[in-house]
C-alpha positions as CSV (number, residue, x, y, z in Angstrom):
1,M,16.4,-28.9,13.9
2,S,19.3,-30.9,12.6
3,Q,21.5,-29.8,9.8
4,Q,19.9,-32.5,7.5
5,E,16.4,-31.2,8.3
6,D,17.5,-27.6,7.6
7,L,19.0,-28.7,4.3
8,A,15.8,-30.6,3.4
9,A,13.7,-27.5,4.2
10,V,15.9,-25.3,2.1
11,Q,15.8,-27.8,-0.8
12,S,12.0,-27.9,-0.6
13,R,11.8,-24.1,-0.7
14,L,14.2,-23.9,-3.6
15,D,12.1,-26.5,-5.5
16,E,9.0,-24.4,-4.8
17,L,10.7,-21.3,-6.0
18,V,11.9,-22.9,-9.2
19,R,8.3,-24.2,-9.8
20,R,6.8,-20.7,-9.3
21,V,9.4,-19.0,-11.5
22,G,8.5,-21.5,-14.2
23,Q,4.9,-20.6,-13.8
24,L,5.7,-16.9,-14.0
25,E,7.8,-17.4,-17.1
26,Q,4.8,-19.2,-18.8
27,T,2.5,-16.3,-17.8
28,V,4.9,-13.8,-19.2
29,D,5.2,-15.7,-22.5
30,Q,1.4,-15.9,-22.7
31,L,1.1,-12.2,-22.2
32,R,3.8,-11.4,-24.8
33,A,2.0,-13.7,-27.3
34,A,-1.2,-11.8,-26.6
35,G,0.3,-8.6,-27.9
36,P,0.6,-5.1,-26.5
37,V,-2.0,-3.9,-24.1
38,T,-3.0,-0.2,-23.9
39,A,-2.7,1.6,-20.6
40,A,-6.5,2.2,-20.6
41,A,-7.2,-1.5,-21.0
42,A,-4.6,-2.6,-18.5
43,A,-5.8,-0.4,-15.7
44,P,-9.4,0.8,-16.2
45,A,-9.7,1.7,-12.5
46,A,-6.8,4.1,-12.8
47,K,-9.0,7.2,-13.2
48,V,-7.9,10.6,-12.0
49,R,-9.6,11.4,-8.8
50,T,-11.0,14.9,-8.7
51,D,-12.3,14.7,-5.1
52,L,-8.8,14.9,-3.6
53,V,-7.8,18.1,-1.9
54,T,-4.1,19.1,-1.6
55,I,-3.2,20.1,2.0
56,P,-0.3,22.6,2.1
57,D,2.8,22.0,4.2
58,T,2.7,25.5,5.6
59,P,1.7,25.7,9.3
60,Y,-1.8,26.7,10.2
61,D,-2.6,30.1,11.6
62,N,-2.7,29.9,15.4
63,A,-5.7,32.2,15.4
64,L,-7.8,29.3,14.1
65,W,-7.5,27.6,17.5
66,T,-8.1,30.5,19.9
67,D,-11.8,29.7,20.7
68,S,-11.5,25.9,20.3
69,D,-12.1,23.4,23.0
70,D,-9.3,21.1,24.2
71,E,-10.6,17.8,23.0
72,G,-12.0,15.8,25.9
73,L,-11.2,18.5,28.5
74,G,-13.9,21.1,27.6
75,V,-13.6,24.8,27.2
76,R,-10.4,26.5,28.6
77,D,-12.0,28.8,31.1
78,R,-14.4,26.2,32.6
79,H,-13.7,23.1,34.6
80,A,-14.8,19.6,33.8
81,P,-18.0,18.4,35.7
């Protein structure tokens, strides 16, 4: 690309940015004119989830894994078929 093409591309992107900022300013002005919005009305899907389980950062007890299979390898004292 030549320098003139680069400058034209930059100018085009700047023009697009100015246009979008103008649209954003109009949207903000419309929202301000509409008045304050309560948190419940703004985000009705922002409910507190009760089905989440907190997993502690403490390491697991190694005894949990003593009789487990090595995934894909089978039981420790047997060989794969």
